[in-house]
C-alpha positions as CSV (number, residue, x, y, z in Angstrom):
1,X,71.7,14.6,-159.3
2,X,75.5,13.8,-159.5
3,X,76.3,17.3,-158.2
4,X,74.8,16.4,-154.9
5,X,77.4,13.7,-154.4
6,X,80.3,16.2,-154.5
7,X,81.7,16.9,-151.1
8,X,83.1,20.4,-150.5
9,X,86.1,20.2,-148.3
10,X,87.5,23.1,-146.4
11,X,91.2,23.5,-145.5
12,X,90.5,22.2,-142.0
13,X,88.7,19.1,-143.3
14,X,91.9,18.3,-145.3
15,X,94.1,18.8,-142.2
16,X,91.7,16.5,-140.3
17,X,91.8,13.8,-142.9
18,X,95.6,14.0,-142.9
19,X,95.6,13.6,-139.1
20,X,93.3,10.6,-139.4
21,X,95.6,9.0,-142.0
22,X,98.6,9.7,-139.8
23,X,97.0,7.9,-136.8
24,X,95.8,5.0,-138.9
25,X,99.3,4.7,-140.5
26,X,100.9,4.6,-137.1
27,X,98.6,1.9,-135.8
28,X,99.0,-0.2,-139.0
29,X,102.8,0.1,-138.8
30,X,102.7,-0.8,-135.1
31,X,100.6,-3.9,-135.8
32,X,102.8,-5.0,-138.6
33,X,105.8,-4.5,-136.3
34,X,107.4,-2.0,-138.6
35,X,107.4,0.6,-135.8
36,X,107.9,0.3,-132.1
37,X,105.2,1.7,-129.8
38,X,107.9,3.6,-127.9
39,X,109.7,4.8,-131.0
40,X,109.8,8.5,-131.9
41,X,108.2,8.0,-135.3
42,X,105.2,6.3,-133.8
43,X,104.8,9.0,-131.2
44,X,105.1,11.8,-133.7
45,X,102.6,10.3,-136.1
46,X,100.1,10.1,-133.2
47,X,100.9,13.6,-132.0
48,X,100.6,15.2,-135.4
49,X,97.6,13.1,-136.3
50,X,95.7,14.1,-133.2
51,X,96.7,17.7,-133.7
52,X,95.3,17.6,-137.2
53,X,92.0,16.2,-136.0
54,X,91.9,19.0,-133.4
55,X,92.4,21.6,-136.2
56,X,89.5,20.0,-138.1
57,X,87.2,20.9,-135.2
58,X,87.4,24.6,-136.3
59,X,84.7,23.7,-138.9
60,X,82.3,21.9,-136.5
61,X,83.1,21.5,-132.9
62,X,82.5,18.2,-131.1
63,X,83.3,18.0,-127.4
64,X,83.8,14.3,-127.4
65,X,86.3,14.3,-130.2
66,X,88.0,17.4,-128.7
67,X,88.6,15.6,-125.4
68,X,89.8,12.4,-127.1
69,X,92.2,14.1,-129.3
70,X,93.5,16.4,-126.6
71,X,94.2,13.4,-124.5
72,X,95.9,11.7,-127.5
73,X,98.1,14.8,-127.9
74,X,99.0,14.9,-124.2
75,X,99.8,11.1,-124.0
76,X,101.9,11.3,-127.2
77,X,103.8,14.4,-125.9
78,X,104.5,12.5,-122.7
79,X,105.7,9.5,-124.7
80,X,108.0,11.7,-126.7
81,X,109.5,13.4,-123.7
82,X,110.0,10.1,-121.9
83,X,111.6,8.5,-124.9
84,X,114.0,11.5,-125.3
85,X,115.0,11.2,-121.6
86,X,115.6,7.5,-121.8
87,X,117.9,8.0,-124.8
88,X,120.1,10.4,-122.9
């Protein structure tokens, strides 16, 4: 019976979990004021987090999650480009 409780993770599941943790860490650090919402670190954590979740969809596709994470990647990418331009 204990064998049924074991979860078999594939490589894409691990990438997706890493992405989830990156987004949650970014949000936590933003809420605790350790990161700025316009800072590069915050934007990169969101970008790589969303990309990791997109990779996890290789295992089982979900259109809603795909659209959400694609939007998250695009918004994060825009934020990174805008931050870089403002620093110049």
